[in-house]
PDB file of N, CA, C and O in Angstrom:
ATOM      1  N   MET A   1      13.315 -13.031  -2.743  1.00  0.00           N
ATOM      2  CA  MET A   1      13.363 -12.812  -1.522  1.00  0.00           C
ATOM      3  C   MET A   1      13.887 -13.931  -0.887  1.00  0.00           C
ATOM      4  O   MET A   1      14.394 -13.708   0.213  1.00  0.00           O
ATOM      5  N   MET A   2      13.899 -15.247  -1.351  1.00  0.00           N
ATOM      6  CA  MET A   2      14.814 -16.145  -0.616  1.00  0.00           C
ATOM      7  C   MET A   2      15.977 -16.264  -0.910  1.00  0.00           C
ATOM      8  O   MET A   2      16.633 -16.980  -0.154  1.00  0.00           O
ATOM      9  N   ASP A   3      16.606 -15.710  -1.946  1.00  0.00           N
ATOM     10  CA  ASP A   3      18.092 -15.460  -2.187  1.00  0.00           C
ATOM     11  C   ASP A   3      18.403 -14.283  -1.163  1.00  0.00           C
ATOM     12  O   ASP A   3      19.509 -14.184  -0.632  1.00  0.00           O
ATOM     13  N   LEU A   4      17.513 -13.527  -0.953  1.00  0.00           N
ATOM     14  CA  LEU A   4      18.339 -12.106  -0.372  1.00  0.00           C
ATOM     15  C   LEU A   4      18.488 -12.763   1.045  1.00  0.00           C
ATOM     16  O   LEU A   4      19.582 -12.618   1.590  1.00  0.00           O
ATOM     17  N   VAL A   5      17.625 -13.390   1.632  1.00  0.00           N
ATOM     18  CA  VAL A   5      17.587 -13.900   3.096  1.00  0.00           C
ATOM     19  C   VAL A   5      18.676 -14.928   3.165  1.00  0.00           C
ATOM     20  O   VAL A   5      19.436 -14.811   4.126  1.00  0.00           O
ATOM     21  N   ALA A   6      18.877 -15.817   2.409  1.00  0.00           N
ATOM     22  CA  ALA A   6      20.041 -16.908   2.370  1.00  0.00           C
ATOM     23  C   ALA A   6      21.232 -16.350   2.048  1.00  0.00           C
ATOM     24  O   ALA A   6      22.257 -17.027   2.115  1.00  0.00           O
ATOM     25  N   ASP A   7      21.251 -15.135   1.684  1.00  0.00           N
ATOM     26  CA  ASP A   7      22.744 -14.639   1.637  1.00  0.00           C
ATOM     27  C   ASP A   7      23.530 -14.032   2.800  1.00  0.00           C
ATOM     28  O   ASP A   7      23.249 -12.977   3.368  1.00  0.00           O
ATOM     29  N   PRO A   8      24.618 -14.899   3.092  1.00  0.00           N
ATOM     30  CA  PRO A   8      25.347 -14.596   4.461  1.00  0.00           C
ATOM     31  C   PRO A   8      25.877 -13.142   4.451  1.00  0.00           C
ATOM     32  O   PRO A   8      26.446 -12.762   5.475  1.00  0.00           O
ATOM     33  N   GLY A   9      25.789 -12.515   3.690  1.00  0.00           N
ATOM     34  CA  GLY A   9      25.919 -10.891   3.563  1.00  0.00           C
ATOM     35  C   GLY A   9      25.081 -10.143   4.069  1.00  0.00           C
ATOM     36  O   GLY A   9      25.358  -9.001   4.437  1.00  0.00           O
ATOM     37  N   THR A  10      23.605 -10.818   4.192  1.00  0.00           N
ATOM     38  CA  THR A  10      22.549  -9.846   4.305  1.00  0.00           C
ATOM     39  C   THR A  10      22.080  -9.471   5.734  1.00  0.00           C
ATOM     40  O   THR A  10      21.359 -10.253   6.354  1.00  0.00           O
ATOM     41  N   ASP A  11      22.465  -8.319   6.257  1.00  0.00           N
ATOM     42  CA  ASP A  11      21.919  -8.282   7.709  1.00  0.00           C
ATOM     43  C   ASP A  11      20.677  -7.843   7.783  1.00  0.00           C
ATOM     44  O   ASP A  11      20.324  -6.687   7.553  1.00  0.00           O
ATOM     45  N   LEU A  12      19.735  -9.070   8.218  1.00  0.00           N
ATOM     46  CA  LEU A  12      18.246  -8.988   8.435  1.00  0.00           C
ATOM     47  C   LEU A  12      17.785  -7.676   9.404  1.00  0.00           C
ATOM     48  O   LEU A  12      16.674  -7.145   9.366  1.00  0.00           O
ATOM     49  N   PHE A  13      18.724  -7.349  10.135  1.00  0.00           N
ATOM     50  CA  PHE A  13      18.119  -6.265  11.518  1.00  0.00           C
ATOM     51  C   PHE A  13      18.397  -4.962  10.823  1.00  0.00           C
ATOM     52  O   PHE A  13      17.879  -3.953  11.301  1.00  0.00           O
ATOM     53  N   ALA A  14      19.161  -4.861   9.738  1.00  0.00           N
ATOM     54  CA  ALA A  14      19.664  -3.288   9.180  1.00  0.00           C
ATOM     55  C   ALA A  14      18.648  -2.818   8.483  1.00  0.00           C
ATOM     56  O   ALA A  14      18.123  -3.533   7.629  1.00  0.00           O
ATOM     57  N   PRO A  15      18.202  -1.538   8.730  1.00  0.00           N
ATOM     58  CA  PRO A  15      17.186  -0.575   7.861  1.00  0.00           C
ATOM     59  C   PRO A  15      17.525  -0.754   6.401  1.00  0.00           C
ATOM     60  O   PRO A  15      18.664  -0.721   5.937  1.00  0.00           O
ATOM     61  N   ILE A  16      16.288  -0.968   5.662  1.00  0.00           N
ATOM     62  CA  ILE A  16      16.570  -0.835   4.161  1.00  0.00           C
ATOM     63  C   ILE A  16      16.776   0.549   3.784  1.00  0.00           C
ATOM     64  O   ILE A  16      16.044   1.437   4.221  1.00  0.00           O
ATOM     65  N   PRO A  17      17.964   0.825   2.807  1.00  0.00           N
ATOM     66  CA  PRO A  17      18.251   2.139   2.629  1.00  0.00           C
ATOM     67  C   PRO A  17      17.177   3.030   2.308  1.00  0.00           C
ATOM     68  O   PRO A  17      17.009   4.131   2.831  1.00  0.00           O
ATOM     69  N   HIS A  18      16.281   2.381   1.209  1.00  0.00           N
ATOM     70  CA  HIS A  18      15.445   3.188   0.550  1.00  0.00           C
ATOM     71  C   HIS A  18      14.058   2.955   1.653  1.00  0.00           C
ATOM     72  O   HIS A  18      13.033   3.240   1.032  1.00  0.00           O
ATOM     73  N   GLY A  19      13.838   2.648   2.678  1.00  0.00           N
ATOM     74  CA  GLY A  19      12.616   2.434   3.359  1.00  0.00           C
ATOM     75  C   GLY A  19      12.359   3.676   4.488  1.00  0.00           C
ATOM     76  O   GLY A  19      12.774   4.835   4.463  1.00  0.00           O
ATOM     77  N   GLN A  20      11.845   3.254   5.093  1.00  0.00           N
ATOM     78  CA  GLN A  20      11.353   4.248   6.330  1.00  0.00           C
ATOM     79  C   GLN A  20      11.461   3.840   7.726  1.00  0.00           C
ATOM     80  O   GLN A  20      10.801   4.336   8.639  1.00  0.00           O
ATOM     81  N   GLY A  21      12.535   2.687   7.875  1.00  0.00           N
ATOM     82  CA  GLY A  21      12.865   2.155   9.058  1.00  0.00           C
ATOM     83  C   GLY A  21      12.549   0.435   8.925  1.00  0.00           C
ATOM     84  O   GLY A  21      12.779  -0.355   9.841  1.00  0.00           O
ATOM     85  N   GLN A  22      12.076   0.122   7.818  1.00  0.00           N
ATOM     86  CA  GLN A  22      11.822  -1.333   7.643  1.00  0.00           C
ATOM     87  C   GLN A  22      13.021  -2.083   7.431  1.00  0.00           C
ATOM     88  O   GLN A  22      13.966  -1.596   6.810  1.00  0.00           O
ATOM     89  N   THR A  23      13.046  -3.367   7.962  1.00  0.00           N
ATOM     90  CA  THR A  23      14.318  -3.991   7.894  1.00  0.00           C
ATOM     91  C   THR A  23      13.873  -5.278   7.003  1.00  0.00           C
ATOM     92  O   THR A  23      12.712  -5.681   6.936  1.00  0.00           O
ATOM     93  N   ILE A  24      15.049  -5.893   6.289  1.00  0.00           N
ATOM     94  CA  ILE A  24      14.502  -7.162   5.716  1.00  0.00           C
ATOM     95  C   ILE A  24      13.990  -8.279   6.336  1.00  0.00           C
ATOM     96  O   ILE A  24      13.313  -9.082   5.693  1.00  0.00           O
ATOM     97  N   LEU A  25      14.279  -8.461   7.751  1.00  0.00           N
ATOM     98  CA  LEU A  25      13.504  -9.292   8.502  1.00  0.00           C
ATOM     99  C   LEU A  25      11.958  -9.204   8.244  1.00  0.00           C
ATOM    100  O   LEU A  25      11.233 -10.090   7.791  1.00  0.00           O
ATOM    101  N   ARG A  26      11.589  -7.821   8.669  1.00  0.00           N
ATOM    102  CA  ARG A  26      10.226  -7.587   8.889  1.00  0.00           C
ATOM    103  C   ARG A  26       9.497  -7.544   7.566  1.00  0.00           C
ATOM    104  O   ARG A  26       8.266  -7.536   7.577  1.00  0.00           O
ATOM    105  N   GLU A  27      10.301  -7.509   6.197  1.00  0.00           N
ATOM    106  CA  GLU A  27       9.622  -7.449   5.187  1.00  0.00           C
ATOM    107  C   GLU A  27       9.438  -9.111   4.713  1.00  0.00           C
ATOM    108  O   GLU A  27       8.496  -9.451   3.997  1.00  0.00           O
ATOM    109  N   THR A  28      10.278  -9.905   5.121  1.00  0.00           N
ATOM    110  CA  THR A  28      10.242 -11.392   4.968  1.00  0.00           C
ATOM    111  C   THR A  28       9.276 -11.556   5.797  1.00  0.00           C
ATOM    112  O   THR A  28       8.257 -11.956   5.235  1.00  0.00           O
ATOM    113  N   LEU A  29       9.167 -11.386   7.077  1.00  0.00           N
ATOM    114  CA  LEU A  29       7.846 -11.847   7.805  1.00  0.00           C
ATOM    115  C   LEU A  29       6.656 -11.440   7.023  1.00  0.00           C
ATOM    116  O   LEU A  29       5.861 -12.301   6.647  1.00  0.00           O
ATOM    117  N   LEU A  30       6.476 -10.167   6.750  1.00  0.00           N
ATOM    118  CA  LEU A  30       5.256  -9.848   5.975  1.00  0.00           C
ATOM    119  C   LEU A  30       4.949 -10.241   4.859  1.00  0.00           C
ATOM    120  O   LEU A  30       3.774 -10.259   4.492  1.00  0.00           O
ATOM    121  N   VAL A  31       6.111 -10.696   3.980  1.00  0.00           N
ATOM    122  CA  VAL A  31       5.725 -11.690   2.621  1.00  0.00           C
ATOM    123  C   VAL A  31       5.145 -12.970   3.329  1.00  0.00           C
ATOM    124  O   VAL A  31       4.007 -13.293   2.990  1.00  0.00           O
ATOM    125  N   ALA A  32       5.748 -13.690   4.213  1.00  0.00           N
ATOM    126  CA  ALA A  32       5.548 -14.784   4.482  1.00  0.00           C
ATOM    127  C   ALA A  32       3.786 -14.920   5.294  1.00  0.00           C
ATOM    128  O   ALA A  32       2.972 -15.837   5.187  1.00  0.00           O
ATOM    129  N   ASP A  33       3.706 -13.861   5.933  1.00  0.00           N
ATOM    130  CA  ASP A  33       2.200 -13.958   6.193  1.00  0.00           C
ATOM    131  C   ASP A  33       1.236 -13.388   5.473  1.00  0.00           C
ATOM    132  O   ASP A  33       0.078 -13.505   5.872  1.00  0.00           O
ATOM    133  N   HIS A  34       1.510 -12.678   4.303  1.00  0.00           N
ATOM    134  CA  HIS A  34       0.905 -12.603   3.061  1.00  0.00           C
ATOM    135  C   HIS A  34       0.503 -13.595   2.254  1.00  0.00           C
ATOM    136  O   HIS A  34      -0.643 -13.637   1.806  1.00  0.00           O
ATOM    137  N   ASN A  35       1.514 -14.580   1.968  1.00  0.00           N
ATOM    138  CA  ASN A  35       1.306 -15.796   1.257  1.00  0.00           C
ATOM    139  C   ASN A  35       0.612 -16.871   2.194  1.00  0.00           C
ATOM    140  O   ASN A  35      -0.141 -17.722   1.722  1.00  0.00           O
ATOM    141  N   ALA A  36       0.835 -16.808   3.233  1.00  0.00           N
ATOM    142  CA  ALA A  36      -0.106 -17.581   4.213  1.00  0.00           C
ATOM    143  C   ALA A  36      -1.600 -17.569   4.130  1.00  0.00           C
ATOM    144  O   ALA A  36      -2.386 -18.515   4.082  1.00  0.00           O
ATOM    145  N   TYR A  37      -1.834 -16.134   4.124  1.00  0.00           N
ATOM    146  CA  TYR A  37      -3.336 -15.385   3.929  1.00  0.00           C
ATOM    147  C   TYR A  37      -3.934 -16.050   2.795  1.00  0.00           C
ATOM    148  O   TYR A  37      -5.069 -16.523   2.843  1.00  0.00           O
ATOM    149  N   HIS A  38      -3.156 -16.096   1.728  1.00  0.00           N
ATOM    150  CA  HIS A  38      -3.767 -16.127   0.446  1.00  0.00           C
ATOM    151  C   HIS A  38      -3.908 -17.596   0.241  1.00  0.00           C
ATOM    152  O   HIS A  38      -4.916 -18.069  -0.284  1.00  0.00           O
ATOM    153  N   LEU A  39      -2.649 -18.511   0.755  1.00  0.00           N
ATOM    154  CA  LEU A  39      -3.185 -20.134   0.540  1.00  0.00           C
ATOM    155  C   LEU A  39      -4.289 -20.306   1.364  1.00  0.00           C
ATOM    156  O   LEU A  39      -5.155 -21.072   0.942  1.00  0.00           O
ATOM    157  N   GLY A  40      -4.468 -19.748   2.490  1.00  0.00           N
ATOM    158  CA  GLY A  40      -5.920 -19.756   3.326  1.00  0.00           C
ATOM    159  C   GLY A  40      -7.031 -19.489   2.291  1.00  0.00           C
ATOM    160  O   GLY A  40      -7.950 -20.246   1.979  1.00  0.00           O
ATOM    161  N   GLN A  41      -6.807 -18.470   1.905  1.00  0.00           N
ATOM    162  CA  GLN A  41      -8.131 -18.332   0.692  1.00  0.00           C
ATOM    163  C   GLN A  41      -8.596 -19.346  -0.433  1.00  0.00           C
ATOM    164  O   GLN A  41      -9.742 -19.583  -0.813  1.00  0.00           O
ATOM    165  N   PHE A  42      -7.360 -19.895  -0.874  1.00  0.00           N
ATOM    166  CA  PHE A  42      -7.139 -21.155  -1.918  1.00  0.00           C
ATOM    167  C   PHE A  42      -7.852 -22.385  -1.218  1.00  0.00           C
ATOM    168  O   PHE A  42      -8.526 -23.170  -1.885  1.00  0.00           O
ATOM    169  N   VAL A  43      -7.691 -22.519   0.075  1.00  0.00           N
ATOM    170  CA  VAL A  43      -8.261 -23.638   0.651  1.00  0.00           C
ATOM    171  C   VAL A  43      -9.746 -23.274   0.825  1.00  0.00           C
ATOM    172  O   VAL A  43     -10.484 -24.224   0.563  1.00  0.00           O
ATOM    173  N   THR A  44     -10.358 -22.180   1.187  1.00  0.00           N
ATOM    174  CA  THR A  44     -11.746 -21.920   1.411  1.00  0.00           C
ATOM    175  C   THR A  44     -12.318 -21.958   0.137  1.00  0.00           C
ATOM    176  O   THR A  44     -13.382 -22.577   0.142  1.00  0.00           O
ATOM    177  N   VAL A  45     -11.932 -21.440  -1.142  1.00  0.00           N
ATOM    178  CA  VAL A  45     -12.405 -21.471  -2.347  1.00  0.00           C
ATOM    179  C   VAL A  45     -12.670 -22.777  -2.566  1.00  0.00           C
ATOM    180  O   VAL A  45     -13.793 -23.199  -2.840  1.00  0.00           O
ATOM    181  N   ARG A  46     -11.600 -23.506  -2.452  1.00  0.00           N
ATOM    182  CA  ARG A  46     -11.905 -25.203  -3.088  1.00  0.00           C
ATOM    183  C   ARG A  46     -12.764 -25.960  -2.106  1.00  0.00           C
ATOM    184  O   ARG A  46     -13.335 -26.990  -2.464  1.00  0.00           O
ATOM    185  N   ARG A  47     -12.874 -25.496  -0.902  1.00  0.00           N
ATOM    186  CA  ARG A  47     -13.991 -26.391   0.203  1.00  0.00           C
ATOM    187  C   ARG A  47     -15.194 -25.896  -0.522  1.00  0.00           C
ATOM    188  O   ARG A  47     -16.050 -26.696  -0.899  1.00  0.00           O
ATOM    189  N   LEU A  48     -15.319 -24.419  -0.767  1.00  0.00           N
ATOM    190  CA  LEU A  48     -16.767 -23.848  -1.067  1.00  0.00           C
ATOM    191  C   LEU A  48     -17.170 -24.753  -2.453  1.00  0.00           C
ATOM    192  O   LEU A  48     -18.236 -25.362  -2.543  1.00  0.00           O
ATOM    193  N   LEU A  49     -16.296 -24.737  -3.347  1.00  0.00           N
ATOM    194  CA  LEU A  49     -16.601 -25.337  -4.650  1.00  0.00           C
ATOM    195  C   LEU A  49     -16.597 -26.934  -4.811  1.00  0.00           C
ATOM    196  O   LEU A  49     -16.856 -27.492  -5.878  1.00  0.00           O
ATOM    197  N   GLY A  50     -16.287 -27.570  -3.674  1.00  0.00           N
ATOM    198  CA  GLY A  50     -16.361 -29.129  -3.347  1.00  0.00           C
ATOM    199  C   GLY A  50     -15.504 -29.618  -3.929  1.00  0.00           C
ATOM    200  O   GLY A  50     -15.600 -30.832  -4.108  1.00  0.00           O
ATOM    201  N   ALA A  51     -14.380 -28.946  -4.439  1.00  0.00           N
ATOM    202  CA  ALA A  51     -13.087 -29.532  -4.938  1.00  0.00           C
ATOM    203  C   ALA A  51     -12.136 -30.225  -4.423  1.00  0.00           C
ATOM    204  O   ALA A  51     -11.281 -30.944  -4.942  1.00  0.00           O
ATOM    205  N   TRP A  52     -12.436 -29.847  -2.973  1.00  0.00           N
ATOM    206  CA  TRP A  52     -11.522 -30.732  -1.965  1.00  0.00           C
ATOM    207  C   TRP A  52     -12.180 -30.405  -0.529  1.00  0.00           C
ATOM    208  O   TRP A  52     -12.473 -29.323  -0.021  1.00  0.00           O
ATOM    209  N   ASP A  53     -12.317 -31.819  -0.024  1.00  0.00           N
ATOM    210  CA  ASP A  53     -12.918 -31.846   1.214  1.00  0.00           C
ATOM    211  C   ASP A  53     -12.064 -31.525   2.114  1.00  0.00           C
ATOM    212  O   ASP A  53     -12.723 -31.357   3.141  1.00  0.00           O
ATOM    213  N   GLY A  54     -10.827 -31.317   2.353  1.00  0.00           N
ATOM    214  CA  GLY A  54      -9.781 -31.169   3.437  1.00  0.00           C
ATOM    215  C   GLY A  54      -9.471 -32.492   4.067  1.00  0.00           C
ATOM    216  O   GLY A  54      -8.510 -32.609   4.827  1.00  0.00           O
ATOM    217  N   GLU A  55     -10.216 -33.434   3.787  1.00  0.00           N
ATOM    218  CA  GLU A  55      -9.861 -34.633   4.350  1.00  0.00           C
ATOM    219  C   GLU A  55      -8.939 -35.735   3.371  1.00  0.00           C
ATOM    220  O   GLU A  55      -9.368 -36.151   2.294  1.00  0.00           O
ATOM    221  N   SER A  56      -7.622 -36.119   3.937  1.00  0.00           N
ATOM    222  CA  SER A  56      -6.699 -36.815   3.161  1.00  0.00           C
ATOM    223  C   SER A  56      -6.111 -38.224   4.045  1.00  0.00           C
ATOM    224  O   SER A  56      -5.283 -38.975   3.529  1.00  0.00           O
TER     225      SER A  56
END
């Protein structure tokens, strides 16, 4: 995904040929949002297990 976005030849606003109107930009933001959600889950689990107090 990072290579696709970093490629100067990639039109972030063009519809994906095999999609239903989605763009590379939309899908990139969706991936970033999804990853941020799971990172938050990891933080929550570590706090619940007492493996990290969030203070550094």
